[in-house]
C-alpha positions as CSV (number, residue, x, y, z in Angstrom):
1,M,227.5,175.0,174.2
2,I,229.8,174.4,171.2
3,D,233.5,174.3,172.2
4,I,236.3,174.5,169.5
5,T,239.5,174.0,169.6
6,F,242.3,175.0,167.5
7,V,245.8,173.2,168.4
8,R,249.1,174.8,166.8
9,R,252.5,174.1,166.0
10,A,254.3,176.6,168.2
11,A,257.1,177.4,166.3
12,D,255.4,178.9,163.3
13,R,251.9,179.1,164.0
14,R,250.2,175.9,162.0
15,I,247.1,174.1,162.2
16,V,247.6,171.1,163.2
17,S,244.3,169.9,164.6
18,F,240.7,171.2,165.2
19,A,237.6,170.2,167.0
20,V,234.2,171.3,167.3
21,V,231.8,169.3,169.8
22,G,228.5,170.1,171.0
23,H,224.9,172.2,170.2
24,A,224.6,176.1,170.4
25,K,221.4,175.1,172.0
26,Y,220.3,178.9,170.6
27,A,216.8,177.6,169.1
28,K,214.7,174.6,168.9
29,L,216.0,171.9,166.9
30,G,216.0,172.9,163.4
31,K,215.7,176.4,163.9
32,D,218.9,177.1,165.4
33,I,221.3,179.5,163.4
34,V,224.1,179.2,165.3
35,C,224.7,175.4,165.2
36,A,224.0,176.0,161.8
37,G,226.6,178.4,161.0
38,V,229.3,176.5,162.8
39,S,228.1,173.7,161.0
40,A,228.2,174.8,157.6
41,I,231.7,176.8,158.3
42,T,233.1,173.3,159.3
43,V,231.9,171.0,157.0
44,G,232.3,173.8,154.3
45,T,235.7,174.4,154.8
46,V,236.5,170.0,155.1
47,N,234.8,169.8,151.5
48,S,236.7,172.5,150.2
49,I,240.1,171.4,151.6
50,E,239.2,168.4,149.4
51,T,237.9,169.3,146.4
52,L,240.6,173.1,146.2
53,A,243.9,171.8,147.4
54,G,242.9,167.6,146.8
55,I,243.4,166.9,150.4
56,E,241.4,164.5,152.1
57,L,241.6,165.4,155.6
58,P,241.7,162.3,158.4
59,A,237.9,164.3,159.7
60,R,235.7,162.6,162.4
61,M,232.3,163.7,162.4
62,K,229.1,162.4,164.9
63,D,226.2,164.2,165.9
64,G,227.8,167.5,167.8
65,W,231.2,166.6,166.8
66,L,233.7,167.2,163.8
67,S,237.3,166.9,164.6
68,S,240.6,166.5,161.8
69,D,244.3,165.9,162.2
70,I,245.9,167.6,159.5
71,P,248.6,166.0,157.7
72,V,251.8,167.7,157.0
73,L,252.2,167.9,153.2
74,Q,255.2,167.7,151.8
75,D,254.0,169.8,148.7
76,A,254.3,173.5,150.3
77,E,252.0,174.6,147.5
78,A,249.6,172.2,148.6
79,D,250.2,172.8,152.4
80,G,249.6,176.5,151.5
81,R,245.9,175.8,150.3
82,M,244.9,174.3,153.4
83,Q,246.2,176.2,155.7
84,L,245.0,179.4,154.1
85,L,241.4,177.7,154.0
86,L,241.9,176.2,157.5
87,E,243.1,180.0,159.1
88,S,239.6,180.6,156.8
89,M,237.6,178.6,159.2
90,A,239.0,179.9,162.5
91,V,238.6,183.7,161.3
92,M,234.4,182.7,160.7
93,L,233.9,180.7,163.9
94,E,235.9,183.3,165.9
95,T,233.4,185.7,164.3
96,I,230.6,183.3,165.3
97,S,232.6,183.1,168.5
98,K,232.4,187.0,169.0
99,S,228.4,187.5,167.9
100,Y,227.3,184.6,170.1
101,G,229.6,184.6,173.0
102,K,227.0,182.6,175.1
103,H,226.4,179.4,172.7
104,V,230.3,179.5,171.4
105,V,233.9,179.5,172.8
106,M,236.6,179.2,170.8
107,R,240.1,177.9,172.0
108,E,244.0,177.7,171.1
109,S,246.2,175.9,172.1
110,L,250.8,175.3,171.4
111,V,252.2,172.0,170.8
């Protein structure tokens, strides 16, 4: 199962970190559309933040694991772009979680 966790700041719901851990085990290796979808969304979002917002996230990635602590930026415009992309990632992952709940679980916590 893929376990997705978003941590948000309680005061304003800003995403401060995320972690994606595990494998969906929906299908055989190389044919698992759930794992492929989650990977495309998460890695694509990290790449989009770097390309479109000019922010290099402190992301850590291994087989079946991707996480990042989200920096607080002094540039409000860049921070807004980054948060919009992160929120978009959350929406896409929530959609997969709703469709493939036996294989993907998504959680949020507040700090």
